[in-house]
N, C-alpha and C positions, 0 to 999 in steps of 0.2 A: 504493499499499500504506500502510495506517495505521500510524503509530508513536507512541510515547509523546512527548507535547509538554509541556514544563515551562517556565513563565515565572515569574521571581522579581522581587519588588518590595520596596524597603526598608520597614521597619516601625520606627518610633521612639516610645517612650513615656517620659514623665518618670518616674523611679523612685518618687517619693513619691506619684504620682497613683493607683497601684493601691490604696492605702489609702483614698483618698477617692472611688473611682469609683463610678458608678452600678452597681447590681447587677441581675442578672436576677431573675425571680421565685424562682429557686432559690438566690439569694444569691451567685451567681458573678459575677466581674468581667466587664465588657463593654468592648471597645475598638472603635474604628471608623476607617475610612480607605479609601484607594484599593486596590482589589483587582486591577484591570486597566485599561489605557489602550488605546484602539482608534484606528484610522485613522492610526497612525504606526508607523515602523520601531522595534521594541523593542530592547533590549540583546542579544537573540539573533539579530537581523537578520530577525525575523519580522514580518509584517503581518497584523493581524486586522481584518476589516470590522465595522462597527457592526451590520449586519444579522445577521451570524453570531453575535455575542455576544447580541443581542436574542433570537434563537431559543433559544440555550443557557440564558439567564437565565430565560426563560419555563419551560423544562423544569426548571431547577435550583430554581426557587421552589416547586415541588411538594415537593421534599426539605426546603426551609426551613420550609414550613408543617407538615410532618409531624415536624420536629425530627430529621431524619436527614441534615442538611447538614454532616456531620462531616469533619474533616481531621486529618492527623497532624503530629507534630513530626518533622521531616526527610522527605525525599522517598524513598520506596521506588521501585525500578524495577518497578513493578507497577501494574496497572489496579485492583487490589483495595484497598479502604480496610481496613486491619488494625485491628480494634477495640482490640486490646491496645495499640496505639500512638496512639490518638486523644487529641488535646489540646484540641480546641475544636469549637464548633458555630456555624455562621453562622445568625444569627437575622433578618437583614434585608438585602436587596439593593436598590440604586436607582442611577439614573444622575445624574451631575453633569457635564454636557457630554459629553466623550468618555471620561470616567472611570467605571468600574463601582466603586461604593462599596459597603461592607459593614459591618455591625455583627457582631462576633464575640464569643461567650461563651467565656471560658476555663474549661475543665471541671476538676473536682477529681479527675482521673485522675493516675496517675504522670507521664505525658507533659505533661499540663496543669499540674501543680504545678511541673515543671521550667520550662516556658514562663513561668509567673507569676513564678517566682524570677529567671529570666534578665531579664525585663522589669523587675522591681523592682530589680535590681542595675544597671540602665542599660545592659544589653547590647542592641545594635541587631540585630534579626533581620529577616529578609525574609519576606514573604508570597508564596506561589508557586502559580500554577494548575497543575493536573495534568489533562491531557486526552489523547485519542487522535484522531489525524488525519493527513492527508497534506499535503505542502508542494509548492508549485510555484514555481520560480524565475522572478521577474518583475523584470527590471532588476537592481537591487542588493538586492532584498528577497526573502525566502522567504514567498510568500503562503499563509496557512493556508486550506485548501480546505473546501468545503461539507460534507465528511464528518466534520469536527471534532465531537467529543463531549466536553463538560466533565465531568470526574469529580469534582474537589473543589479546594480550596485548602489547602495545607500551609504550615506555618511552617518556614523553613530559615535557614541561616547566611549565604548569599552572595546578595545582591541583584543583579539584572541590569537592572532598569529604574528609572532615577532619578525622584525626585519623588513617590514614593508612600509617605506616612507615615501610620501609624495613631496615633490619640490616644484616651485613655480618655474615657468619657462620665461626667460628674459630675452629681450632683444638688445642688440648693440653692446656697448661696453658696460661692464658692471663696475660700480663704485665699490671700492674695498673700504671696510671699516677698520682694517688692520693698520696699526701704527707702523709706518715703514721702518722705524727705529727700534722696534720691540726686540728683534733678535740681537741687535747691538746692545741695547740696554740689558738684555738677559745675560749676555756674555760678560759685560762689565760687572754686573751685580754678582755673578758667579765668581769672578776673579777677586773682587773686593771682599766678599763674604766667605771665601774658602777656608779661612782659619777659624770659623765658628762665630766670630764677632763681625757684625756688619756696620761699618762706620757711615753708611749712607742712609740709614733708617733712623 
């Protein structure tokens, strides 16, 4: 029997970068990162094969091309994507090894504006797949079966799969907040303070 399957991954963006991010043709901020990892036991004890995700990404790319690959802010317990809660739209999907990567456009909707402000304030949020499918216990993992159907990716507060971080896409030259003399200062401090007493503090 199919049930709702939710997988959540961390999403981290530097607060100042949303101001400098690359924009979509509509002028909306775009972020990118890992949406899913396959061929491993995830934080929910589930295992997804690469073949399963390949099939679902082929189907989902139709929605991406039609600009209908929307997701919500927070996970509803539903198979339906509620348009009044839509916060983002996925604009591109690709593989990087065993990671499903994605570029996500943050929309200027009420939920999208909340998401943008959370990210701008440095709040770490998770990106989470929502799909329908059945599970089979295989050893210590719950293997997601061939009847799995990907519905969307949502942004949520609690990540369950480590190592998946989104970053903003920027155009042009990036301004560095690093002090160009920090390495020199570090070396001087190390030399002056090498005897245990530091005369410069």
